[in-house]
N, C-alpha and C positions, 0 to 999 in steps of 0.2 A: 504494500499499499504506499503510495507516494506521500510525503509529508504535506500537511495542509498549508496553504499560503499564510493563514493566520491561525494561531493555536486556538483550539476550541474552548479551553478553560484557562483561567488565570493560574490555578493550582490543581495538581493531581497527586494521587498517592498510588504507588506501585506496591502490590501485595505479593511478595514472593511466597511460593509454596513448595512445589516440586520442580523448581527451575532456578537452582541456586548458582546462577552465573550472571555476569553483566554482558558478556559477548553474545551476540546473536540471540537476544532474548525478546520474544515477541511483545509481551505486555510492556516491558520497559521501553522498547522502541516506540510503540504507539503512544505511550504517555509523553515521551520526550518530544514527539512531533506534534502533539495536540495541546500541550500545556506550556505556559511560561515558566512555571516552577514545578519541579517534581521531587516529592519525598519518597523514600523507599522504606519498607517495613517487612519484618518477618515476625510471626507469632508462634512461639512454642505452644501449641494448642493443648490445653489441659484435657480437653475431651479425648484426645489421642494419647497423650503421654501418661495420664493417670492409670491406664490399663496395662502399661508396659512393665516388664521386670526392671528393677532399679539399676541393674548393670546391663545396659543395652547398647551394643556397638553402633547401632543406627543413630541413636541420639548423639553419641560422641562424634560420628561421622558428620552429621548435620552441623553440630556446634563448631567443629574445626573448619568446615566449609564456609560457614557464615563468617568466621574471623577473616578468612581470605576475601570473601565477597565485600565485607565492610571496608577492607583496605582498598580493594579495587574501585569501589564506588567513591571513596574519598579521593583517590587519585584522579579519577575521571572528572570529578566535580572541581578539582583544583582548589578546594576550600578545606581549611582545617576542621570545620564543623560539618563537613559533608559526611556521607556514610549511611549506615543502616540503623534504623530504629528497631530494636529487638525487645519484644515483650513476652512475658510468660503469663498467659491468661487463657480464657475461653475465646477462641478466635471470632466467633459470631457476635460476641459482645465487644471485643477489643477493636475490631476494624471500624465499625460505625463510630465508636467513641473517639478513636484516633482521627478519623476523617473529620469529625466535628472539631476536635481540639486544634487540628492543623488548618482548619477552615479551607479544606479542599472542596472542589465541586464535583470531582469524579474519582473513583477508584478503579484501577486497572489491574487485572490478574489474568493468568492463563487457565485454560480449561482443565478441570479435574472431573472425570466421568464416574468416579467411584460413587456408589449410592449415598454413603455418609457424607461425602464432600458435596454432592448435589444438594442434599438437604441443608447443609451448612450454608452453601452459596445462596439458596433461595431465601433463607432467613436474613442473610447479610443484605441481599438485594432489597428485600422488603424494608428493612430498617434504614438503609441508605435513602430509598425513595421517600420514606416518611419524612426524612430530613431535607428533601429536595436535592439529593445528590445521585449521580449516575453511577452505574456499575458496569464496566465493559470487560468482557473476557475474550480470549483469543486462543487459536490453535498454536501449540508450541511443543507439547510432549510427544506428538506423533507426527508422521509425515502426511498421511492422509487419514482423516478421522471421520467418525460418526457416519454420515450418509454420503460421503464423497465418492465412495466406490460401491456402486449398486449394480444389480443384474439388469438386463435389458427390460425386465418387467418392473423395475423400480424396487426390488426387494434386496435385503442384505444377503450377502453370501454366507453360506454355512459350510462350504467346502474350500479348503485352502488354495488348491491349485488354480481353479478358475478365478478366485479372488486375486491371487498373485499375478495372473496374466492381465487382469483388468487394471490392477495397481500399476504394473509396468507400462501399460498403455497410457495411463492418466498422468503419471509423474512427469514433470518437465522441469526445465531450468528455473522457471519462476518459483515452483514449489520448493526447490532445493536451495535457493539462494539465501545468503545470510542477511539478517537485519543489521544495517549499519548503525549500531547504537552509538559508537564513539563519535560519529559525525554530529550528533545532537546532544552530547553530554553536557554542553554548557547550560542546559536547562535544569540540571540537577541542583537542588536547593540545599542550602545549609540547614542542618537540624537546629531547631530552636533551643534556647536554654532549657535545661531540664530533660532533654531528649538525647543527650550525647553520651549516655552510659555505654561502656563496652559490652560486647556480647556476653551474656551470662555464662558463668562457669557451670560445669556439670553439677557441682555441689549446690549452686544457686537454684538449679532446676530440680534438686532432690534426687539426683542420679550419682552413681559411682563410676569412677574411671574403669575402663575395660582394657583388654590386651590389644586394642586396635592398632596401636603404634608398632606392635611386634608382628603384625600379620602381613607386613609389606603391602598394605593397601593405602596408597597415597590419597589424600583427601583434596577436595576443592577442585576448581577449574585447572589449576596447575597440575595437580595429581592426575586428573583425567587426561590432560594433554600428554603427560609423560607416558601413560599407559598406551595411548593411541599411537604415539610415535613409535613405541616399541613394537606394537602389533603390526604396523605398516611394514616393518622389516621382514615379517614372516607370514603376512596375510596370504601370499601365493600358495602356501602349504596348508592353509586352513582346512580344506576339504580332506586332506590326508591325515591331519593331526587332531581334529576337533573331538574325536570320539575316545581318545586315549587319556585317561585321567593322570597318568604318570608323565605325560608329555606337555610341554608348554605350547598348547594349541589355541585355546580361546583368547579373546581380546581382554577378558577380565574387566570389561567396561560396564557390566550389567548394573552395579550399584551406582555408577556415575550416570547412567541413563535414568535409573530410578529417581534420583534426586536432582537430575537436571544440571549437574555440574559440567556437562558437555552437551553440545547441541546435536540432536538427532539429525538435523539437516547436514551438518558437517560430515557425519559418519556416512549417511546415505549418499551424499554427493560424491564422496570419495569412492565408496564402493561401486556406485553406478558408473563412474568414469572408468575405474579399473576393470569392471565387467565388460564395458564396451571395448576395452583394449585387449580383451581375451584372457584376463586373469581368472583362473578357475576358483581359487580360494575366495576372491572378492565376490564372485557370482553366488557362491554358497552363503557367504556372510550376509550379502544383501537379502537373500531369502529369509535369513534369521531375523533381520530388521523388519521384514514384511510380515513375518509371523507375529511380531510384536503388535504391529498395527491391526492385524487380523483379530487378535484376542481383544484388543481395546474396542473394536467395532462390535464384536460379539457382546461384550459387557454393556455397551451403549444400547443396542437393540434388544437384548435379551437379559435384562437385569435379574430375572428369576434364577440365573445360574449361581447367584450368590445364595447358597444354601440348598439349591435344588439342582437336579440333573438337567442339562440342556435338552436331553431326550427324556420326556416325563416318564416313559415306560420304565426307565431304569431305576426310578424311585421305588418300584415294587420289589426290588431285590431285598432279600432277607439277609442282612449282614450278621456276623457273629457278635454276640453280646454276652454280658455276664462276666464273672471273675476270671474265667479262663481266657476270654478274649482280652480283657484288661491286662492280664499277665503277658499275653503275647504282644499287645501293643507296647507295653513297657519294655519288653525285650527288644522290639524294633527301635524304639526311641533311644534306648541306651546302647545299641550296637551289641546285642547279646543273642542274636538269632542262630549262630552257628554257621552262617554262610559268610565267609570272609569278605567278599566284595561288598555285600550289604552292610556288614558291621563296620568296615573301613569307611564307607561313605557316610554312615551315621556319625562316626567318630569325627570325620572331617567337618560336618555341619555343626556338631556340638562344640568343637574346639575353635572353629574359625568363623562360622556364620556363612561359609561358602560351600557349595556343592557343585561339582562338575555336572554339566547337563546330561550326559549319558547316565551318570549315576542317579540323577533325579528320576529318570525313567525306570531304572532298575529297581530302586528302593520303593517307588510308588507301586510298581507292578507287584513286587513281593508283598507289600502290605495288603493290597486289595485282593490279589489273585492267589497268593500262597497262604496268607493268614485269614483271608475272608473278612477283613475289617473295612468298615465304611471309609471311603476315600476322603470324606469330610474331616475325619480325625487326623489323617495325614496332612491334609491341606492346612488345618489349623496349626499343626506342629511346625510346619514350614513357615507359616506366617509369623510365628513367634521367633524363629531362630535364624531365618535367612536375612543377611545384610541387604540383599537386593529385593526383598519381598515387594511384589507388585501384585495387587489383587487380580487384575485381568490375566496376567501371565501365569500366576500360581494356580488360579482356578482353572484356566485353560489346560495347563499341563496335567493337573490331577484328573480332570475329567477325560483327557485323552487317554491317560494310563488306565482309567477304570472303564473305558469304552462308553461312558455316558455322555460325552461331550460332542461338540461339532467336529466333524472330520476325524473322529477318534480311531484308534486301532481297533480292529474287530475284537469282539468279546472273547473269541476263542484263541486270540493271539496272546500267549502267556510267556513272558520272558523266563528262561531258565537261568537262575542266578549263577550256576556253575559255568555254563557255556558262555554266558556274558562275560564272566571273569576271565576265562581262558582266551576269549577273543580280544577283549579290550584292555586287559592287564596281563598279557601272556607271561611276562617275566616276574610278575608279582611285585613290582616296584612300589606301586601305590599301596597295595595291601601291607607290605612290610613297613611302610612309612607310618601308617596309622594303627597297625596291629603288630607291634614289635615282638610280642610273645610268640608270633608265628614265623619270625624272621629266619629261623634256622631250618625251616622246611624247604625241600626242593621246589622248583617252580611247578612241577607236576602235582605235588601233594598239597601245595598251598591253597589251591582253589577248592578242594574238598578234603579237609584233613581227616574226616571220619573214614575215608577210603584208604588212607596211608597205611603202610606196613607198621605194625607196632614198634619194631625196632627203630624205624625212622622217627617216629613220634618221640620215642625215648631219647634218642640221640639229640633231637632238636629241643628237648626239654618241654615238650607239649603233653599235658595230661588232659585229655578230653573230659569235659564235665568238671574240671578244676581250673587249670590255667586258661582254657578256652572251652566255650560251651559246645555241647553236641547240638545238632540241628533241632530247632524247635518244631519243625514239620518235615515230612518227606515230600519232596517236590512233586513227584509223579502222582502221589495220593492226593496232594493239595490241588493239583491241576484237575483231577477227576471231579473233586468236590466243587471246584469253581465252575466247570461246565454244567454241573447240575444246578448250581446256584443261579447261573445266568439263563437257565432254560425258561424262566418266566418271561424273558424278553427276546427269546430266540426268534420268534416270528417277526418282530419289528426290527431286529438288529441285522438281519440278513442284508 
C-alpha cells in the first residue's frame, strides 16, 4: 500500500503481538505512513501468561526479543525517549487505556486468527470505538491468508496439494515485497514521561529464568537473521537432510516465525527465487512455508478444529481412558515407552522445548495409534512444552497424525517406531544423545533393545526394566487394536 499524501491521524499506536520486529512489519509501516506521530507498545497479557508454568522458555524468548526491539525502535526514532512501551496487564483493558492516555486516534496491529485472539480483538475494537478511536489490522504473519486462496467455486481448500498449486499461482512480487519501515521512521514518537521504563524482567512478570541461553537459540531479529544466514548455506541439501534428527537439516526458524522476529515475506521471497533457479532444497522448504499458510486458513475457516476433529466422524472414536491409559500417557510424556526413538524425542522436547519435525510425526502416531490415546492430550502437551507452539500448525499436525484432520494420512497408515528409527537415525546418533544409558549398544540393537542378545545388553550395562524400560505395548498388537478402533469411521475415511 503506497503511503498517503497526508497522514490520516495526528497520532497512532502500534500494538505488537506476534510480530516482534521493526523491519518489514506491516502494522508498523501502515501506522508510520498514516500518522504524524507513532507510539509502539507490547502487553505481556495476563490472560495468557497466568496459565503458563512459571519457568517458560517462550516468555524468556519474548522478553529478550523485546529488549532488542526496544533498542531498534529507539535507534530508528533517533530519540533518547523513543522505544517501546511495555506493560504487564490484561491486554483488552490495557490497549484502550493506553490509547486514551496517549491521546491517539487509531491503534494498528497485525492479524491474529486464533479464536482467543479474535475474541480479545473484538473487545478491544468495541472499547476503542466507544472512545471514538479506530482499530486497524493487517496481514503480516502469513503470506496468503484467510480467503485469499479459494477453489474455483469460492470454497476453502481442505487438501494441501491443490491449495499449494493455487498458492503458487497467486503469489507474486507484490505479495512478497518488504514494507519499507525505515523510510518512514521519522514519525516514531518519543515516549512521554512516565512511559520510559525498561522492558520488565522475568522476575517482574512473576517468571523464573530458564536454560534458554544454553540451548543455542538466539533471540530477537538479530538471532533470526543469524539462523537464516546459516541455513542459506545448506538450504540446497534441505530435501536430503530434513528428515534426519541427528543431522543439521532444518532452518530452526520456527520459533522466530512464531513470534515474528523474522518476516515470512523475506523467507518466502528467498525460497521462491531459489526455487525458480532450480534449487531442490528451497523448493521443498517453500512447500513447508505453504503448509504453514494452509493450516492458518484451515483454522480461519474451520474454527471447530480447536477441540474437535476436522472430520466430525472421527469424534466417534473411543479412545483409551482410565488409570491404565493415564499411566501410558505419563510414560509417553516422560520418555519411558521402551521405544528408543520415541523416548529420545520426548527427552528432546522436555529438555529443550524443540522437537524435530519427523519426530513430531513419530511420537504423535505412537501416542494415538500405538497407545490409543486421544490426540487432544498430545496436542495439549506440545502446546505447553514447544518453544514454537502455534495453535494452527500444532492442531493441524496432530490431526494429520490421528487421521482426523484435513488432508491427513489414512487411518490405516501407522508408523512403526522401530523402522522409523532404523530409517531416520540409522547410526543411533540422536538416540545416544538423549538416551545415554543406551549408548553402549550397537546400532542394530539400539532401535529395539528388547530384541538384543542378553550378552550385548549386559556388556552395554543395559538392564531392561531397570536402566531402560521394556516396551509398554507390542506394536503389531497395538496396530491391530487401532484398526479395530478406527472401524467406526472406516466408511467415511476411505
